[in-house]
C-alpha positions as CSV (number, residue, x, y, z in Angstrom):
1,M,-14.5,29.6,-10.4
2,T,-11.3,31.2,-9.2
3,K,-8.0,30.7,-11.1
4,A,-6.5,28.9,-8.2
5,L,-9.4,26.5,-8.0
6,A,-9.3,25.9,-11.8
7,L,-5.6,25.1,-11.6
8,D,-6.2,22.6,-8.7
9,L,-8.9,20.8,-10.6
10,E,-6.8,20.7,-13.8
11,K,-4.1,18.9,-11.7
12,L,-6.7,16.2,-10.8
13,Q,-8.5,16.0,-14.1
14,T,-6.4,13.1,-15.4
15,R,-6.4,11.1,-12.2
16,A,-8.3,7.9,-11.7
17,F,-11.5,7.4,-9.8
18,D,-13.0,10.7,-10.8
19,R,-10.7,12.5,-8.4
20,A,-11.4,16.0,-9.7
21,E,-15.2,15.6,-9.4
22,W,-14.8,14.1,-5.9
23,A,-12.5,16.8,-4.7
24,E,-14.1,19.9,-6.3
25,G,-16.5,20.7,-3.4
26,C,-13.8,20.5,-0.8
27,L,-11.3,22.5,-2.8
28,R,-13.9,25.2,-3.5
29,R,-14.5,25.6,0.2
30,Y,-10.8,25.8,0.9
31,H,-10.2,28.6,-1.6
32,A,-13.3,30.4,-0.4
33,A,-12.0,30.3,3.1
34,A,-8.6,31.5,1.9
35,A,-10.2,34.6,0.4
36,K,-12.0,35.4,3.7
37,L,-9.8,34.3,6.6
38,D,-6.5,35.6,7.9
39,A,-3.7,33.6,6.4
40,S,-2.4,32.5,9.8
41,R,-5.8,30.8,10.6
42,L,-5.6,28.8,7.3
43,L,-1.9,27.9,7.6
44,P,-2.4,24.7,9.7
45,L,-4.7,23.4,6.9
46,R,-2.0,23.8,4.2
47,C,-0.6,20.3,4.7
48,L,-4.0,18.7,4.4
49,Y,-4.6,20.8,1.3
50,N,-1.3,19.6,-0.2
51,W,-2.3,16.0,0.6
52,M,-5.4,16.5,-1.6
53,F,-3.1,16.1,-4.7
54,V,-1.6,12.9,-3.5
55,P,-3.2,9.8,-5.0
56,P,-5.7,8.3,-2.5
57,T,-3.8,5.0,-2.7
58,L,-1.2,6.6,-0.4
59,W,-3.6,8.3,2.1
60,P,-3.3,6.8,5.6
61,F,-7.0,7.9,6.2
62,N,-9.6,10.0,4.3
63,I,-7.6,13.2,4.0
64,Q,-10.6,15.0,2.4
65,D,-12.9,14.2,5.3
66,V,-10.5,15.7,7.8
67,L,-9.9,18.8,5.7
68,E,-13.7,19.3,5.4
69,D,-14.1,19.0,9.1
70,C,-11.4,21.5,9.7
71,L,-13.0,23.9,7.2
72,T,-16.4,23.5,8.9
73,A,-14.9,24.6,12.2
74,L,-13.2,27.7,10.6
75,E,-16.3,28.6,8.6
76,K,-18.2,28.8,11.9
77,G,-15.7,31.1,13.4
78,K,-14.2,28.4,15.7
79,R,-10.6,27.3,16.2
80,L,-9.3,23.9,15.3
81,N,-9.8,21.6,18.2
82,A,-7.2,19.4,19.9
83,R,-8.0,16.4,17.6
84,H,-7.6,18.5,14.5
85,R,-4.2,19.8,15.7
86,L,-2.9,16.4,16.7
87,I,-3.7,14.8,13.4
88,I,-2.2,17.6,11.4
89,D,0.9,17.5,13.6
90,L,1.4,13.8,13.2
91,L,0.8,13.7,9.4
92,P,4.1,13.7,7.5
93,E,4.7,16.0,4.5
94,P,3.1,14.6,1.4
95,P,5.2,12.5,-1.1
96,D,7.0,14.5,-3.8
97,E,5.8,14.9,-7.4
98,T,7.9,12.0,-8.7
99,V,6.2,9.6,-6.3
100,C,2.7,11.0,-7.0
101,A,3.1,10.7,-10.7
102,A,4.2,7.1,-10.5
103,V,1.4,6.1,-8.2
104,A,-1.2,8.1,-10.2
105,D,-0.2,6.2,-13.3
106,H,-0.6,2.9,-11.4
107,E,-4.1,4.0,-10.2
108,L,-5.2,4.5,-13.8
109,H,-4.3,0.8,-14.5
110,I,-6.0,-0.4,-11.3
111,Q,-9.2,1.5,-12.2
112,K,-9.5,-0.7,-15.3
113,G,-8.5,-3.9,-13.5
114,N,-5.4,-3.9,-15.6
115,Y,-2.2,-5.4,-14.1
116,E,-0.6,-6.5,-17.4
117,N,2.1,-3.9,-17.0
118,L,3.3,-5.8,-13.9
119,V,2.2,-9.4,-14.7
120,K,3.7,-11.3,-17.6
121,T,1.2,-14.0,-18.3
122,Q,-2.6,-14.0,-18.2
123,A,-3.0,-17.6,-19.4
124,K,-3.6,-18.9,-15.8
125,Y,-6.2,-16.3,-15.2
126,A,-7.9,-17.0,-18.6
127,Q,-7.9,-20.8,-17.9
128,N,-9.5,-20.3,-14.5
129,E,-12.0,-17.8,-15.9
130,L,-13.1,-20.2,-18.6
131,V,-13.7,-23.0,-16.1
132,I,-15.7,-21.1,-13.5
133,K,-17.8,-19.1,-15.9
134,N,-19.1,-22.4,-17.4
135,D,-19.6,-24.3,-14.2
136,P,-23.3,-24.9,-13.6
137,E,-22.7,-25.3,-9.8
138,L,-21.5,-21.7,-9.6
139,H,-24.6,-20.4,-11.3
140,R,-26.8,-22.6,-9.1
141,Q,-25.2,-21.2,-5.9
142,W,-25.5,-17.7,-7.2
143,G,-29.1,-18.3,-7.9
144,D,-29.5,-19.6,-4.3
145,I,-28.0,-16.3,-3.0
146,K,-30.4,-14.2,-5.2
147,A,-33.3,-16.2,-3.9
148,A,-32.4,-15.5,-0.3
149,F,-31.5,-11.9,-0.8
150,D,-32.2,-9.0,-3.1
151,A,-28.7,-8.9,-4.6
152,R,-29.4,-5.7,-6.5
153,A,-29.5,-3.8,-3.2
154,F,-25.8,-4.5,-2.7
155,Q,-24.6,-3.6,-6.2
156,D,-22.7,-0.4,-6.9
157,Y,-23.5,1.8,-9.9
158,K,-21.7,-0.6,-12.2
159,G,-23.7,-3.5,-11.0
160,V,-20.7,-4.9,-9.1
161,I,-20.8,-6.6,-5.7
162,R,-17.4,-7.1,-4.1
163,R,-16.3,-9.6,-1.5
164,S,-14.9,-8.2,1.8
165,M,-11.5,-6.8,1.2
166,S,-8.4,-8.8,2.4
167,V,-6.2,-7.1,4.9
168,E,-2.8,-7.9,6.5
169,R,-3.0,-11.1,8.6
170,N,-6.8,-11.0,8.0
171,L,-7.2,-8.5,10.9
172,R,-10.3,-6.8,9.6
173,P,-11.9,-3.8,11.5
174,T,-14.7,-6.1,12.4
175,F,-14.7,-9.9,12.2
176,A,-18.1,-10.4,13.9
177,V,-21.1,-11.5,11.9
178,N,-24.7,-10.7,13.1
179,L,-26.9,-12.9,11.0
180,R,-30.0,-10.9,12.2
181,R,-28.7,-8.0,10.1
182,R,-29.6,-8.5,6.5
183,D,-26.5,-6.8,5.2
184,E,-24.1,-8.8,7.3
185,A,-25.8,-12.0,6.5
186,F,-25.6,-11.3,2.8
187,Q,-21.9,-10.4,3.1
188,A,-21.1,-13.6,4.9
189,A,-22.9,-15.7,2.3
190,F,-21.3,-13.7,-0.5
191,D,-17.8,-14.0,1.0
192,A,-18.2,-17.8,1.4
193,F,-19.3,-17.9,-2.3
194,C,-16.3,-15.9,-3.4
195,L,-13.9,-18.1,-1.4
196,R,-15.4,-21.2,-3.0
197,W,-14.9,-19.9,-6.5
198,H,-11.9,-17.6,-6.1
199,L,-13.8,-14.4,-7.0
200,Y,-13.4,-10.8,-6.0
201,G,-17.0,-10.2,-6.9
202,M,-19.9,-10.5,-9.3
203,R,-21.0,-8.0,-12.0
204,H,-24.7,-8.7,-12.4
205,D,-24.6,-12.4,-13.1
206,E,-21.0,-12.5,-14.4
207,P,-18.3,-13.9,-12.0
208,L,-15.2,-11.8,-11.6
209,P,-12.2,-14.1,-10.9
210,L,-9.3,-13.0,-8.8
211,K,-6.2,-11.9,-10.6
212,L,-2.5,-11.9,-9.7
213,A,-2.3,-8.3,-8.6
214,V,0.1,-5.7,-7.2
215,H,-1.3,-3.2,-4.8
216,L,0.3,-0.1,-3.3
217,T,-0.7,1.0,0.2
218,P,0.4,3.9,2.4
219,Y,2.7,1.5,4.2
220,G,4.2,-0.6,1.4
221,T,3.7,-2.8,-1.7
222,M,1.5,-5.9,-1.6
223,I,1.5,-8.7,-4.1
224,H,-1.6,-10.8,-4.1
225,L,-1.4,-14.4,-5.5
226,P,-4.8,-16.0,-5.8
227,A,-5.1,-19.3,-4.0
228,Y,-5.7,-21.1,-7.4
229,W,-2.6,-19.7,-9.1
230,S,0.3,-22.0,-9.8
231,F,3.0,-19.4,-9.2
232,D,6.2,-19.3,-11.2
233,P,8.3,-16.4,-9.9
234,K,10.4,-16.2,-13.1
235,R,7.6,-16.3,-15.6
236,D,4.6,-14.7,-13.9
237,I,5.8,-11.3,-12.7
238,R,7.6,-8.3,-14.1
239,W,9.9,-7.9,-11.1
240,D,11.7,-4.9,-12.7
241,A,8.4,-3.0,-13.1
242,I,7.3,-3.8,-9.6
243,A,10.7,-2.8,-8.2
244,R,10.5,0.6,-10.1
245,L,7.1,1.2,-8.7
246,H,8.1,0.4,-5.1
247,R,11.4,2.3,-5.3
248,A,9.7,5.5,-6.2
249,R,9.0,5.9,-2.4
250,V,12.3,4.6,-1.1
251,P,14.4,7.5,0.4
252,G,17.8,6.0,-0.4
253,R,20.1,3.1,-0.7
254,Q,20.0,0.5,2.1
255,G,21.8,-2.7,3.2
256,A,23.9,-4.2,6.0
257,A,27.1,-2.3,5.2
258,L,25.2,1.0,4.8
259,A,23.3,0.3,8.1
260,E,26.6,-0.2,9.9
261,G,27.9,3.0,8.4
262,V,24.9,5.0,9.6
263,A,25.2,3.5,13.1
264,K,28.9,4.5,13.2
265,R,28.1,8.1,12.0
266,M,25.3,8.4,14.5
267,K,27.8,7.6,17.3
268,E,30.3,10.0,15.9
269,A,27.7,12.8,15.6
270,E,26.7,12.4,19.2
271,K,30.4,12.5,20.2
272,L,30.9,15.6,18.1
273,R,28.0,17.3,19.9
274,Q,29.8,16.7,23.2
275,L,33.1,17.8,21.7
276,D,31.6,21.0,20.4
277,L,30.4,21.9,23.9
278,E,33.8,21.2,25.3
279,V,35.4,23.4,22.6
280,Q,33.1,26.3,23.7
281,R,34.0,25.8,27.3
282,L,37.7,25.8,26.5
283,G,37.4,28.7,24.0
284,L,39.3,26.9,21.3
285,K,39.4,28.3,17.8
286,G,40.9,27.8,14.4
287,E,43.5,25.1,14.0
288,K,43.5,24.1,17.6
289,K,39.7,23.6,17.6
290,H,40.0,21.4,14.5
291,E,42.8,19.3,15.9
292,F,40.9,18.9,19.2
293,L,37.7,17.7,17.4
294,C,39.6,15.3,15.2
295,A,41.5,13.8,18.1
296,G,38.3,13.4,20.0
297,L,36.7,11.5,17.1
298,G,39.8,9.4,16.4
299,W,40.3,11.0,13.0
300,D,43.4,12.1,11.3
301,A,44.0,15.8,11.9
302,R,44.3,16.3,8.1
303,A,40.6,15.5,7.7
304,C,38.6,18.2,5.9
305,A,36.6,20.6,8.0
306,K,33.7,20.0,5.7
307,R,33.5,16.4,6.9
308,L,32.8,17.7,10.4
309,S,30.2,20.1,9.0
310,R,28.4,17.3,7.1
311,L,28.4,15.1,10.2
312,R,26.8,17.9,12.3
313,V,24.0,18.4,9.7
314,E,23.3,14.7,8.8
315,F,21.7,13.9,12.2
316,K,20.6,17.4,13.2
317,N,17.1,16.9,11.8
318,P,14.9,13.8,11.1
319,R,14.8,12.3,7.7
320,P,12.9,14.6,5.3
321,E,10.2,12.0,4.5
322,L,9.4,11.8,8.3
323,N,9.0,15.5,8.8
324,S,5.5,16.4,10.0
325,C,3.2,19.0,8.5
326,K,3.5,21.2,11.6
């Protein structure tokens, strides 16, 4: 194992979901390619490699799959194809270390099903759990499902079967159900069962009730309130903790007044670009140039020259968090 690979795995060792174990094969291939290939050929993959250290919660797609596909092409002596290049070009730079650290810590809680750092009270969950675990109707229905299907075939290595995941506006990748397919028929029956009893799944014969939960996604922060939960916004949620978690990714202050200020500066920046061209055409320099620019912008001529410089720079490039990996 090379020193570079060992350092990479050390970074991931404390992450949730066995991230180091999952990533090792891909990272090993990347460093092997780095030792053999010209640096210019591997350079386009650098952004995907950097994304490997971002918590998967923030991945817009399976970064590792794409990196492995790119490595396969290079290992065969081929060039990256148009699809590889397009995805790499569109992918923004990965979040910074502060964001990654906050989200990685959140993932450790999620891995254990622990939301207590974000939710104040578990009494409502405990009450619902007690009721459904002792309901004979639930166990009868679960027995009917096991009689119709081999439920063990759908368990993960922990013995857990999960309902279909909720998505925004319930727009799932596929909403169709083909009852002639055993797996789809089972999932439809299991989802109906979970809806009836407010479950996210079963662990062997133990029902797993839904919790009030906070989920990060690549696109935002989602708060899931189970349908059975009598929600009290003041007592049930640690809003300060959720706000800190969400703000870790927010690029800066926002609001109506700030938006108006940005719009005004954008117009001034565009006007300044036109004025700079006019200054070049007229050959103005020094004090005359400064006075001409200030007059064109409607500013006092005593305005600091640095204010003009800042305005030029502010809208010259896109916001850093939107920069692509290209």
